[in-house]
Structures are given as C-alpha cells and as structure tokens.
C-alpha positions, -999 to +999 in steps of 0.1 A: +321-073+170+318-034+173+348-017+188+339+011+212+356+040+193+339+069+213+368+070+236+393+078+209+400+114+199+382+127+167+347+132+156+314+115+150+292+125+120+256+112+119+233+119+090+203+110+071+189+120+037+169+108+007+185+078-010+207+086-041+236+070-058+271+078-045+262+090-010+289+069+007+315+080-019+304+117-014+309+115+025+341+095+024+354+118-003+348+148+020+366+130+048+396+122+025+398+159+017+399+168+054+426+141+059+401+121+079+410+085+090+378+064+093+376+042+124+340+030+121+314+035+095+278+022+098+251+028+072+215+017+064+197+020+032+159+020+037+148+006+004+111+008+012+112+044+023+140+056-001+160+070+027+197+067+037+213+067+072+250+069+081+273+072+111+310+076+109+336+080+134+369+095+122+401+112+133+424+137+115+454+119+100+486+119+120+507+149+113+478+170+099+464+201+116+430+195+133+405+220+119+382+217+149+345+209+150+332+243+139+354+243+109+344+207+099+307+216+103+310+246+081+330+226+055+304+198+054+273+221+052+276+225+015+276+188+008+247+184+033+227+210+014+234+195-019+219+162-008+193+175+016+210+159+046+202+163+083+234+160+101+252+163+133+289+164+138+304+163+172+337+156+190+338+119+197+347+124+233+321+152+239+297+143+268+260+152+264+245+173+291+215+155+307+187+163+330+171+133+347+135+134+359+124+109+386+094+103+409+095+078+438+111+047+421+149+052+422+162+021+405+167+037+369+180+070+385+205+050+406+216+030+376+221+061+355+241+078+382+264+049+387+270+042+350+277+079+344+300+080+374+322+052+361+323+066+326+301+039+310+277+065+296+291+095+276+271+120+294+272+145+322+241+145+345+238+183+350+207+182+372+179+160+386+144+171+388+117+154+409+082+158+419+090+142+453+119+151+477+129+114+484+161+112+464+178+145+473+205+130+494+213+103+468+216+129+440+235+154+461+260+126+472+270+124+436+276+162+436+246+169+413+220+197+418+186+183+429+154+203+422+122+194+440+093+206+417+059+194+430+032+189+403-006+192+409-032+197+381-034+234+392+004+240+392+014+218+362+019+248+338+042+264+363+061+233+370+067+227+333+078+263+328+103+258+356+115+226+339+122+244+307+139+272+326+163+245+341+168+230+306+179+264+294+200+272+325+219+241+325+222+239+286+205+205+286+209+184+254+188+154+266+160+149+292+156+114+306+124+104+323+137+077+347+103+066+360+089+101+362+053+094+369+037+126+355+023+130+321+039+159+301+017+183+282+016+183+244+032+217+244+062+204+264+066+172+244+067+192+212+094+214+227+114+184+237+108+164+205+139+141+198+156+151+230+136+134+257+136+097+264+112+078+286+112+043+301+079+024+299+075-003+325+062-029+301+067-043+266+047-018+247+018-014+244+005-037+270-003-031+307-004+007+308-014+027+339-010+017+376+006-015+388+016-029+354+033-060+368+002-069+388-018-066+356+008-089+339+005-114+368-033-114+365-030-123+328-004-150+334+023-135+312+054-155+302+076-126+293+082-093+311+099-064+295+106-027+292+107-002+264+128+030+261+114+054+236+113+091+227+086+111+243+057+120+221+022+134+226+008+100+224+013+085+260+039+057+258+037+055+221+068+074+210+095+061+186+111+030+202+149+030+209+155+000+230+136-029+245+146-057+270+127-089+278+129-117+303+111-149+304+090-157+335+066-185+346+037-193+367+058-194+398+065-157+397+043-136+419+036-099+415+066-090+435+089-112+416+077-097+383+084-062+397+120-073+406+125-088+372+110-056+356+133-034+375+163-050+357+148-048+322+139-012+328+174-003+339+190-020+309+166-007+283+170+029+296+208+028+298+211+014+263+188+041+249+207+068+266+241+055+257+231+050+220+216+085+219+246+102+235+269+084+210+250+096+181+239+062+171+201+069+170+185+087+140+148+096+146+128+091+113+091+098+117+076+074+141+106+051+139+143+051+149+173+038+131+200+025+156+236+023+139+254+000+162 
C-alpha cells in the first residue's frame, strides 16, 4: 500500500536517464550528503529501452538547516549532467497552477472543482476557459476567473493566441481539457507538449467523433471506458496516463452508457491530473511511466 506522502513537508525529485550501473546509489548518496531522509522511493528500469526512471520523496533531517528548493536544484544539477538526467525537483506540498478548458458538458469540470476544493488534488485552478458561457456561474461560485473564448474556423488563431496569453498571465503549469470539444492546432499542441491533458470519452482508439456512446450501443459493447492522455498533434492518440473501464450489457441503452461513461471519464481524468501534479508521471516518447 502506498502512503500519501505529498502532504508532508519536504521535496519530490523525479528523473529519467539512460540506464547505467549505480544510479540509485548516486541519487541516494546525493540525498545523504544533503541530510535527506527518504519517505518514498519508486523506480522502474526499462530493460528493453535501456532507460531508468525514479521518483523520490524526501525531507531534510531533523535539526538540519533546510537548503531550499533552489539550492537543492543547483546542487543536483552536476549529478544530473553527469548521467544525462532530465529531472524535476519541487517542494512536496507545492500546488500546480492549472487552467481548465471546457465546452458544454460539465461533469469533469465539476469533479475537478470539487476535488480541488477539498484538497484531494494538489493543484490550484487558476482559471477556466470555455467556448460557451454556460458554466460561468458554477466557476465563479468557486471564486475562479472564467473566460468565455468563442471559437469559429475564422477566429481559431485569435482564440488560441488568447489562450496562450492566459497561460502566461496566470503562470499556468498544466492545461486540462475537461471535455473541451475543439481540436487544438498542431502549433498549440507543440507549445503545450507534456503540460496538457485531455479526457477522451472512450477506451482508445474506438468510437471517435460525435456521440461515442451511441456508436458503442450500436456495436453492442460489453465494456465502456475513458482514457486520459497528454495532448498531441494526433487527435486522441497522445501518450496515455490513466484509463478506466466499466462492464455493461445488452440492457444498457445509449443514455445508460452515457451515464456510465461520465463516471469513468471523471475518474480517469482526476487520476491523471493527480499523478501529474504529484510528479508521478514521466513522459517518455509516445509512452508514460507512472511511479505510484
């Protein structure tokens, strides 16, 4: 059973690099030099790909001066350069600044607002953007700025430019597409690589496009599901982070499948957002490694 350590004081270090002997020893040796006390360490060795992944949560030993996150990053950079590591080092209790995008379906938005409000997700929803005005009252009730940004084929470049302006203005670290029913341009997806998560309303890659659950009903499916993935230039084909499924049968009508699908969508998306915000997701090419 994994203990939720993100609520403790301290730091989270996430890294990946080419496989080599002694990597765990090198990292834990660095933490020992910094008087670090390890609370949780997860690693994965990709034998096929020759790549190494690690996440460690640590605190500074009792009675020792805490050097601070900037000092720790600077101190670790030499080891990272030596082993060609990509790394992220954050305060364990730091909340990611998130911008949520939504269209007319509100279930994923409402779920994220609630989970964020009760502290289940380590994030701060800094703003919500929608191409429809429907959810302004809901969002503003939570005390969050709401921006209505209509999108048409003619105004799409201006709409995406405004989105990027909001990302910069609110210092956004993660964009979440919570049933945002507009296709992002290739240029925008490139700029948001690794920091935009989408929920796809089916178990990829089936039933794309309009009314996926009606398509599923017509095919007599026995399982419905949802997939949360990083946004890429290939529509609904980005690296998968989280998936949820639910068994159904012939007695389920299209409306029943829609209701079942809502639950899987909310759960898959909230899991993906939580794991990303906790530094448990490492993007590696077209795949992800999730260190739970």
